[in-house]
N, C-alpha and C positions, 0 to 999 in steps of 0.2 A: 826256555831254551833247552832243548834236548841234551841229555848227558852223553849221548852217543851218536855215531852215524848209523841213520836208520837202514835196516838190510832191505834188500829188494823183497817184495811180497811173497815170491815164490822160491826164494833161496832155500837150499837144504839146510838144516841146522842139527848140530849136534848137541848132546847134553852138555859137554863142556862149553860149547858157545853161549848156551843160555845161562849157565852159570856165571860165566865171564861177563855177560850183559848185566846180570844183577849186581856182580860185585862191582862194576863200574858205577853203579848207581847209588852205592852206599852213601858216599860224601854228600850229594844233591839230597838224598832223603833224610840223613841226618840234618841237613841245614834247614829243611822243611818240617822237622818232626814237631816244634813247639807249635809252629803256626797251624800245623794240621790239628793238633788237640784244641788250639783255639777256635778253629773253624768248625770242629766237630764232625768232620767229613774229610775225605781225602781231597787235595787241592786239584783243580782241574788240569794242572800241569804234570802232577804224578800220574793221574789216570792216563794222560797222553803218553808220558814216557812207558808206562807198562805196556800200553797198546801198541805202540809204535814199534817196540822190540821184542813183540811176541811173547811177553812174560806173563800173559793171562792164558796163553794157548797150550801150557805145557801138557796137560792130560786131555786136551780136545782132540776128537778123533779126526784122523786125517781126511776122512770123507767131508767133513765140516770145516777143512781149512786149517785145522790144528796140527800138533806135532805128535801127539799120541805116545808120550814117553812114560818110562816106568815111574812108579812110585819113589823109587830112590831118587830120580832126577827132580821129582816134585818137591821132595824134602830139601834137596840141595839148593834149590832156586829159592824157596820160601824161607830156609833158615838163613841164607845169605842177605835176602831183602830185609829180614828183621833185624840185622845188624845195623841198619840205617834208620828204619822206622817200624816199630811193632805194628801200629795200625795199618800200614800199607801191607805188611807181610800178612796180616789176618784176612784182609779184604782179598788179596791176591790168592790167599789158599783156598779160601772157601769158593771163590770164582773158579779156580781149577775143578774143585768138585763139582760144582754146578754144570761146567761145561762138559765133564765126563758123564755126568747124570743124564745130560739131555741127549746123549748119543743112544740111549735106551728108549726115548720116545719114538712114536710112529714116524716114517719117513717124512710125511708132510709137515710134521712139527719141525723136524730138525730142518727143513729145506726153508721153511718160514723164518726160522729164527737166523740162520747162517747163510742162506742163499745170496743175500744182497751184501752182506758185510760179515766176512769170518772173524773179524776183530770184535764182534758184538759182546758185550759184557752181560752177564746174567747174575742176578741176585736171587736169593730164595730165603723162604722160611719153610723147611721141608717137613717139619713135625704137622700132624693132621689136626690143626687148632680149628679149623673152619668147618662149615657143612656145605656139602653139594649136593642138590636134589638131582637125581638122574630123571631125564625126560623120556617119553615114549620113543622119540626118534634117536636115542642114545647120546644127546647132548647133556649139559648139566646146567644148573642154575647154583652159582657159588656166592655164599655169604660169609664174612667172618671178619676177625681182627686179628692181625698177625705182627707181633714185636719182633725186634731183632733182625730186620731186613738189612744185613750188613751191605754197604756199598750200593744200596737200592738206588739213591738219587743220581747215581753215574750209570745205572743199568738201562739197557734198552728192553730187556725183557725180565720178567720174574716168574718163579713157579713157587706156588704156595700150597701147603698141605691142608687137606680135608678129609673128613669122613665122608662116604658116599652113602646116601639115603635113598632107598627105593621103596615106596609105599610104607614109609614111616619106619624101616628097618634098614639099621646098618649093614650094608652088604660088602663094603671094601673101604680102603683108605689109600690116599696117595697124593699125588702132585699134579696141580693144574697149572698149564702155562699159559701166561698173559703178558700182552704188550704193556709196558710201564705207564703208558698214557691212558690205560684203563683201570688204573688203581689211583686210590687216594693215599697221598703221603701225609703223616703226621711228624712235625719236627719237634720230637719228644726226646732226643737222645742227648741227655745231660746227666753223664756219668763221670766216675772218677778213674776209670781204667778202660783201655782201648777206646779213648774218648774220641779219637779221630777217624772211626769207622764209619760213621753215619749210619748206625744199626737202627734207623728209624722204624716206626710201626707203619703198617700199610692196612688198608681196609677196602671192602668191596661189599655190595650188597645186591642180591638177587642178579647177579652179573650172568649173562649167557657165556658158556664155553663149549666149543664144539668137542665132539668125541674124540677126535685125534690130538687133542691137547692134554689129554690125561695120561698118567702113568701109575700103575698100581704098585704101591711100596712092598706089600707082602710078596707079590709076585717078584718083583725085582731082587728083594732079599733072598728069595728062594732060588735065584738064577735065572729067571725068565722074564723076558721082554719083548715088546714089539720090534724094538730097534736093533737087537743085538745081532741079527743075522745080516745086517746092512754093512758090517763092517769086517774086512779081511783079517786084521790082525788080532794078536792074543789080548791086546791091553783092555778093549772093552769088556772083555770077560773077567776082569778083576772083581773080588767080592764086594758087593755094593756097599753095606754098612761100614765095614772096615774102611772103604776109600772115604767116606763121609766123616768117620771119626779121625782117622789119621790126618786128613787134610786141616783139621783143626789145631793141631799140636805142633807143627814144625817151626813155626815161628819161635817158639819157646828156646829152642836151641840158639838162635841168632840173638834174642834179647839177652839172655844170660852170657853170652860170650862177649858182646858188646859191654855189658855191666863189668866183667871181670877186666876186660882190657882198660876201661876208663877208670877203675878203682885207684890206681897209683896216682893219676893226675888229680882225682877229687881230693884224696887225703893230702897230696902234697908234702910239704914239711911239718904238717900238723903235728902238735905236741899231745899225747893223750891227756885229757883233762885231769887237773890236780895230781900228776906226776911230771917228771922230768924226762920221759921218754918220748923220742921220735917215733911216731907211730910206725912208719915204713921201716924202721930198722928193729921193730920189737918182734920176738919170736911168735908171739900170739897172731901177729898180722900175717906171718908167713903160713903158719898152720891154716889160717882161715882162707887165705888164697888158695892153698893146696886142697883143701876140702871143698871150697866151691868148684874148682876146677874138676875133681874126682866125680863130684854130683852131675855136672854137666856131661863128662864123659859117659856116665851111667845113664843118662837120660838119651844121649845119642845111641847108645847100645840098644835101648829099649825100642826107639823109633826106626832105627835101621833094620833091627831084627824083624820088626813087622813089615816094613817096606819089602824087604828081601823075601820074606815068606809069601806076601801076598803076590809080588812079581813072579816068583817061581812056580806057585800054583797055578797062575793064569797062564804062563808060558806051556806048562805041561798039560793043560786043560783038565787039573785034578781040582775038584772043589775044596776048599778049605773045609775042615771038620768044624764042628760046634766049639770044641774045645779051643781051636786056633782061632776062630773069630772072637770068641770071648776073651782070649789072651790078648788080641790086638787092642781091645778097648781098654783092658788093663793096662797094657804097655803105654798107650797114649796117656792116660790118667796119671801112671807112675811118672813118667818123664816130664811132664808139667809140674808136678809136685816137687821133683827134685831140683828143676831148675828154680822154681819159686823159693824153695829152701835156701838154695845157694846165694841168690840174688837178696832175699831177707836178710841173710847174714852181713852181707857186705854193705847192705844200707845201714843196717844198725851201728855198724863200725865207723860209719862216716859222721857220727855224732850230730850235733846240733846244727851244724852247717849243712849238714845233708838234707836237711828239711826245705831248702830253697827248691822252688819249682823248676830251677835250672839244673838240678842234678840229675844226671842221666840214668843214674842207678835208681833213684826215685821213679823216674818214669818207667824204667822197665819192670820195677817191683808192682807198680799200679797195674800195667799192662799183664802181668802174670797172674796177680790175684785176680783180674777179670777173667783170664782164660781159665783157671781153675774153677770157676763158678758157673761155667757152661756145663749143662746137663750131661752132655756126653764126655766130659772131662772130670766129673765129680769124682774123687778118689775113693770115698767110701763106697759108693753105688758100684763102681768097676770092681773093687777089690771083693765085694760081698757076692756079686755075679760070678767073678772068676772062682771064689772059693767054693761056691754052691756047685759048680761043675766039677771041679776038681775033687769034690767029695762023692760025686757020683750021682747028683740030682740033675734032673732036667732044668735048664735055664727058665726062669720065669718071666722072660720077655722075648718078643718076636724081634726086637731091634739089636740083632747082633749080626 
């Protein structure tokens, strides 16, 4: 059963309305969170709710039936969904990024994907893990194995990354668009965090891909793509890798806010072990809550600073500098780390009773730990890259 009355397909929508729709879903998402984890993928009714209320189309281009909203709105929606279910927020967040990225493919690819159904869901493994042999006619033969395809079992299309090989030489790297029924899915998502995201592996061998279903990743990062000029607004001109990175991080805010909100109920009237102190009345508990709230506020600063920087640059048509792009990656990693630290301290304070799988703080902690282990959110790597640029050296990676 839907949590809201469905809007008409062509109704105009504001950022505030999208956030309100997400907020109205928090109770039902929360009620499904445990079952989602057990199911190891989003429940069909959750996907139906997200699609029905337009919550997967926040960054999708207007040309393709989406709302083409700013990154700030993306963060608002994803962090709100995460207050109900972290796995749902993760899948929605990366789907936002995938729909935005699809706007840079050639027109034929965009029309094939969204022409019949603007609510189409796209999954992806963007990193070039596979190999694509370029053919004489410009098409490709794609082979590889791609883990971590979040939400893939609910997606109608996927794009997956590969190096492009021509006459035995690597000449490019990018992403290839395929209908989901042309891939083989492996039911291998057995994990301790973000366990409801269905981030299963996909594989394909020597599969033909037409030329128009390829997008060069180095060219996109440099600000060039065959699809960019198809769109009238400023939003498709956002810096590419910062979009992909920031889309991973927003759920951390909602998960940690929900953990702080649930903490008083979790500890209840508990007495601190081997003392006579009521935990909720003890000054150390008050300090703990204040510190957790402050860390989440700091995380919010990092993420929204990046979103506003990206939106402002795209609106003005001014490309982000190398230092700004590197800082977005650092901001995202710092934000997730701050949220992880806040929730870890709360979880430890719940004591032995907090080990129950029903403890929402434990669920949030597992999800945040999983987020922090994503390569794009790895704190040490992000800090090292940011520090390298701050000291005056060139970045040692193209993925910024």
